[in-house]
N, C-alpha and C positions, 0 to 999 in steps of 0.2 A: 096364333097366338099370343096376350102379352109377354114381354121379356126381360129381364132387369138385368143392367148394366153390374160389369165387375166393379167399376166405383161401389155403388152400391152397397156388391159385395160384400167391400172392405168394407165398411164405414156400417154394419148389418158387424160382422164378425168382429171389429174392433171392439163397441157396443156389450155386443155376446158376450166377451170378456173381461169389462170390467162390471158387470152385473153378474154374473154365473162365475164368473174365474179362471186360471188357467193362462196359460203365457200369448200372449201376440205375435202378432205377425203369418205374413208368407210366405212357404216353402217354395213355392215352385209357379209362378206365375201363369206361365200352360197350361199345367196340369188346371189350375182353372179356371182359363178361360178354356181350357178345352171337354172341362165337366161340366162348361156355361152352356154351347155350340154342339155340343154332340148333336143331344136329345133336338136338335134343325137338320141334321144328315139325312140325303134323298140317295136313290142309286136308281139308276137308269131313268130319273126323273119321278120317283114315288118316296113319299114321306117314309121312312124307318117308322119312324112311330106319331103313329097318323091324330091321335087325338092327346091330350090336353092331359088325361091319366097318365098317356105312355112318357110323352114331353115330360113332366115334372118325374117321374116316377126315373127317369135313365138321371135325370140332373143329381138329385135325391144322390140315385147311386156313383157316378164318376164321384162326385162331392167326398164321399163317407169310401169312394175304396182306391182315389185318385191322391188323395193325402192333399190336399193344393197347402191348405196351413201346416202351422209350427201345432198348434193344439184347437180341438175344436173344430175336429171332419164332420161324427158325430152326425151332434148338436144344429151344424152349420147346413148340412144336405138337410137337415128335413126341413130346420126353420127357410130354407129355401128355396126346402120342395110345397110347405105349409105356404109358404107367402104366394107362389105361382098359384098355387091351386084357387086363394081368395081372389088374385088380383085376377082371376081371367076366370070368375064368375064358379068354381065350384069349394061350398062349403061341407067341413067335418065333421062328422062327431064323436069323440075317442074321450078313451080315459087314458090319464098324462102314464098309467101305467104302458099302456096299447100301445105305446107310442117311444115307450126305451125300448122295450121290445124288440119293436122293428126294428132301430137303430145300433142297436146293439145283435142282431139277426144278422143284418147284412151287412156288419166290421166281421158276426164269423164266419158268414159268405155262408149261411142255414138258411140267409132269406135271397133267395134272386131277384131280379127288377118285372119277370110274371107276378111275383108276391105280392110286390111294391104297389101294385099293379091291382088288383085281387085286394088288396090291405085299403086301397083307396078307394076304391069302387066299392064296396063292403062301409066303408062310414060316412061316403054320400049319404048328402041328408037334402 
């Protein structure tokens, strides 16, 4: 899987905050690192998230739930997921309100990681 660095994510967060508003800054660097690299975890030599969709959904979920940023965690979780999917050759087609509802659902715990994976696969073109 092609991945994204913490420095790149921080630059994207800064740009997103400039464009859409909110407070810039990272609340907890370790939580951001954990959110980005958890998707690469293995157990007993097996990947816990074997597919691109699973890895990207995990990154999204962890950013939204870990709250590594002062502001914009839902936006960044979704944004980084979309970037990673496209970077790895997965293109989605969706309506903006579907993406907003996904982010809100992750935040209020009505959408788990399996739901995100299913959502991604449903919107693949």
